[in-house]
C-alpha positions as CSV (number, residue, x, y, z in Angstrom):
1,R,10.0,67.5,69.2
2,E,13.5,66.1,69.5
3,F,12.4,63.2,67.5
4,E,10.8,65.3,64.6
5,S,14.0,67.5,64.6
6,E,16.2,64.6,64.4
7,I,14.2,63.1,61.4
8,R,14.3,66.5,59.7
9,F,18.1,67.2,60.0
10,Y,19.3,63.5,59.9
11,S,22.5,63.1,58.0
12,G,23.7,59.6,59.1
13,D,23.5,56.3,57.1
14,D,20.7,54.6,59.0
15,P,17.4,56.6,58.8
16,L,15.3,53.7,59.8
17,D,17.0,53.6,63.3
18,V,15.3,57.1,64.0
19,W,11.9,56.0,63.0
20,D,12.3,52.7,65.0
21,R,13.1,54.7,68.1
22,Y,10.6,57.2,67.5
23,I,7.7,54.6,67.2
24,K,9.0,52.6,70.1
25,W,9.0,55.7,72.3
26,T,5.5,56.7,71.2
27,E,4.2,53.1,72.1
28,Q,5.8,53.3,75.6
29,T,4.6,56.9,76.2
30,F,0.9,56.1,75.0
31,P,0.5,52.4,75.8
32,Q,-3.3,53.0,75.3
33,G,-3.0,54.4,72.0
34,G,-5.7,56.7,70.7
35,K,-5.6,60.0,68.9
36,E,-3.0,61.4,71.4
37,S,-0.4,59.1,70.4
38,N,-0.9,59.8,66.6
39,L,0.8,56.3,65.9
40,A,-1.0,55.7,62.7
41,A,0.2,59.0,61.2
42,I,3.8,58.3,62.1
43,L,3.8,54.8,60.8
44,E,2.3,55.9,57.7
45,R,5.0,58.7,57.4
46,A,7.8,56.0,58.3
47,V,6.8,53.5,55.6
48,K,6.3,56.1,52.9
49,A,9.8,57.9,53.8
50,L,11.6,54.6,53.5
51,N,9.7,53.1,50.7
52,E,12.4,53.7,48.1
53,Q,15.3,52.2,50.0
54,Q,15.5,48.6,49.0
55,R,18.2,47.9,51.4
56,Y,15.6,47.7,54.1
57,Y,13.4,45.3,52.4
58,K,15.0,42.3,54.4
59,D,15.4,44.3,57.7
60,P,13.2,43.0,60.5
61,R,12.8,46.5,61.8
62,Y,11.3,47.8,58.4
63,L,9.0,44.8,58.2
64,N,7.7,45.4,61.6
65,L,6.9,49.0,60.8
66,W,4.7,47.7,58.0
67,L,3.0,45.1,60.0
68,K,2.0,47.6,62.7
69,F,0.9,50.0,59.8
70,G,-1.4,46.9,58.7
71,N,-3.3,47.2,61.9
72,C,-4.3,50.7,61.0
73,C,-5.5,49.8,57.6
74,N,-9.0,48.7,56.8
75,E,-7.9,45.6,55.2
76,P,-4.5,44.0,56.4
77,L,-4.8,41.3,53.8
78,D,-4.3,43.7,50.9
79,L,-1.2,45.2,52.7
80,Y,0.4,41.7,53.0
81,S,-0.3,41.0,49.4
82,Y,1.5,44.3,48.6
83,L,4.5,43.5,50.8
84,H,4.7,40.1,48.8
85,S,4.4,41.9,45.5
86,Q,7.2,44.4,46.4
87,E,9.4,41.5,48.1
88,I,9.4,43.5,51.2
89,G,9.9,40.9,54.2
90,T,9.5,38.1,51.9
91,T,12.6,36.4,53.4
92,L,11.4,36.9,56.9
93,A,9.2,34.4,58.9
94,L,7.3,37.2,60.8
95,L,5.3,38.1,57.5
96,Y,4.0,34.7,56.7
97,I,3.1,33.9,60.5
98,T,1.1,37.3,60.7
99,W,-0.4,36.8,57.3
100,A,-1.6,33.1,58.3
101,E,-2.7,34.3,61.6
102,V,-5.4,36.8,60.1
103,L,-6.4,34.3,57.6
104,E,-6.9,31.7,60.3
105,A,-9.0,34.2,62.4
106,R,-11.2,34.5,59.4
107,G,-11.6,30.9,58.9
108,S,-9.7,30.5,55.7
109,F,-7.5,27.5,56.8
110,K,-6.4,26.5,53.3
111,K,-5.3,29.9,52.3
112,A,-3.3,30.2,55.7
113,D,-1.7,26.9,55.0
114,L,-0.7,28.1,51.6
115,I,1.0,31.1,53.1
116,F,2.9,28.8,55.5
117,Q,3.9,26.7,52.5
118,E,5.2,29.7,50.7
119,G,7.3,30.8,53.7
120,L,8.7,27.3,54.0
121,Q,9.7,27.1,50.3
122,R,11.4,30.4,50.6
123,K,13.2,29.1,53.9
124,A,12.2,32.4,55.7
125,E,14.2,33.1,58.8
126,P,14.1,32.1,61.5
127,L,13.0,28.9,59.9
128,D,12.6,26.9,63.1
129,K,10.2,29.6,64.3
130,L,8.3,29.5,61.1
131,Q,8.0,25.5,61.4
132,S,7.0,25.6,64.9
133,H,4.1,28.2,64.1
134,H,3.1,25.9,61.2
135,R,2.9,22.8,63.4
136,Q,0.9,24.6,65.9
137,F,-1.6,25.7,63.3
138,Q,-2.0,22.2,61.8
139,T,-2.8,21.0,65.5
140,R,-5.4,23.7,65.9
141,V,-7.1,22.8,62.5
142,S,-7.1,19.2,63.4
143,R,-8.7,19.8,66.5
144,Q,-11.3,22.0,64.9
145,T,-12.1,19.3,62.4
146,L,-12.5,16.6,65.1
147,L,-14.8,18.8,67.0
148,G,-16.9,19.2,63.7
149,L,-17.1,15.4,63.4
150,E,-18.1,15.1,67.0
151,E,-21.0,17.6,66.5
152,T,-22.3,15.5,63.5
153,P,-22.3,11.9,64.3
154,D,-23.0,9.0,61.9
155,E,-26.4,7.6,61.3
156,K,-25.6,4.4,63.0
157,D,-24.8,6.3,66.3
158,V,-28.1,8.2,65.8
159,G,-29.9,4.9,65.5
160,V,-28.4,3.6,68.6
161,L,-28.8,6.7,70.8
162,G,-32.1,7.8,69.4
163,A,-33.9,4.7,70.2
164,A,-33.5,5.5,73.9
165,E,-35.1,8.8,73.9
166,P,-37.3,10.1,70.8
167,Q,-36.4,13.3,69.5
168,R,-38.7,16.2,68.4
169,S,-39.2,16.5,64.5
170,S,-39.9,20.0,63.4
171,L,-42.1,21.2,60.6
172,A,-44.3,18.0,60.6
173,D,-47.7,17.0,61.9
174,L,-48.9,16.4,65.4
175,K,-51.3,13.4,66.0
176,G,-54.6,14.7,67.4
177,R,-56.6,13.0,70.2
178,G,-60.3,12.1,70.1
179,K,-62.7,11.1,67.4
180,K,-62.2,14.3,65.2
181,K,-59.1,14.4,63.0
182,V,-56.9,17.2,64.1
183,R,-53.7,18.3,62.7
184,A,-51.2,20.6,64.1
185,P,-48.2,22.0,62.3
186,I,-45.4,20.6,64.5
187,S,-44.7,16.8,65.4
188,R,-43.1,16.2,68.8
189,V,-42.1,12.6,69.8
190,G,-43.6,9.1,70.0
191,D,-46.4,7.8,67.7
192,A,-46.8,11.1,66.2
193,L,-43.6,10.5,64.3
194,K,-45.4,8.1,62.1
195,A,-47.5,10.7,60.3
196,T,-44.5,12.4,58.7
197,N,-43.5,9.7,56.3
198,Q,-45.3,11.3,53.5
199,H,-43.8,14.8,54.2
200,R,-40.3,13.1,54.5
201,S,-40.8,11.4,51.0
202,F,-41.9,14.5,49.4
203,Q,-38.8,16.4,50.9
204,T,-36.5,13.6,49.8
205,L,-37.9,13.8,46.1
206,T,-37.5,17.6,46.2
207,S,-33.8,17.1,47.3
208,Q,-33.2,14.6,44.7
209,Q,-34.6,17.0,42.0
210,L,-32.3,19.7,43.3
211,S,-29.2,17.4,43.3
212,S,-30.0,16.3,39.6
213,N,-30.0,19.8,38.4
214,P,-26.7,20.4,36.3
215,G,-26.9,24.2,36.6
216,F,-26.4,24.0,40.5
217,A,-23.0,22.9,41.9
218,V,-21.9,22.9,45.6
219,F,-18.2,23.5,46.3
220,D,-17.0,20.9,48.8
221,E,-13.8,22.3,50.5
222,N,-12.8,18.9,52.1
223,S,-13.2,17.0,48.9
224,A,-9.8,15.1,47.9
225,S,-10.5,15.2,44.2
226,G,-10.9,18.9,43.9
227,P,-8.5,21.1,42.1
228,E,-5.0,21.6,43.4
229,I,-4.1,24.4,45.6
230,P,-3.3,27.5,43.6
231,V,0.1,29.1,43.5
232,L,0.5,32.4,45.3
233,T,1.0,35.1,42.7
234,P,2.2,38.7,43.2
235,Q,-0.3,41.4,42.9
236,P,0.5,44.1,40.4
237,W,0.1,47.1,42.9
238,T,2.3,49.9,42.9
239,A,1.1,51.7,46.1
240,P,0.4,50.5,49.4
241,P,-3.2,50.3,50.8
242,A,-4.7,53.4,52.2
243,P,-5.2,53.4,55.9
244,R,-8.4,54.0,57.8
245,A,-10.3,57.2,57.2
246,K,-8.9,60.0,59.4
247,E,-11.2,62.2,61.3
248,N,-11.0,65.9,62.3
249,E,-8.6,66.7,59.5
250,L,-10.3,70.2,58.9
251,S,-9.5,73.1,61.1
252,A,-12.2,74.6,63.2
253,G,-13.8,77.8,62.1
254,P,-16.9,80.0,62.5
255,W,-20.0,77.9,61.9
256,N,-22.2,80.8,60.6
257,S,-19.6,81.9,58.0
258,G,-20.4,79.6,55.1
259,R,-23.5,79.2,53.0
């Protein structure tokens, strides 16, 4: 009640300070969050109340409110694009770090690197923090790339290692025993692998026909000859993204009064 009263009758020159203290108090009082904290509604009120004051667009406190509000939205990436289009927090490293972390978590490594490059070109502050996070990001991506290469060894390695222990071949024929010719749908190991040459040649022919089809193209993300990385362009949005759908907004009433 004290915070609500201070916001309503505030007459100072820094209204962001009241909202900042109000939100910090709410987070400390309700560390588990939930409906009791009403944090999402307070954050939405705060960013809307201060949205017209461009003097806060480079203030870390104001950007922090927006980023916390992004956690309450269905799609945080839309909110980051909105902030970029409105030049809110574009001089601060925290925007690009948070944006890139969300993209990295979704596996969009090229887009995440593009966001880091955008922040480095703008020399977002603190620049050393942005550079440190970018180097850590590059290390993680390189490690994942190496792990991916280890999971798919070369054909030479397969030939050396595969000679010691034959592997099972799926979706081929089993070699039957006895005088009668018996065929089973799956080939395992040993001499039964010889019976799969005809099927393999048919599969190779089919794959060659598919690759020669000019109407079907496969995008190779790791191709060095691909198109250049696109430039990040602002989105022509005039309003921030809507938060998640709210529940229990209607007041309770008699259940038998309606038709």
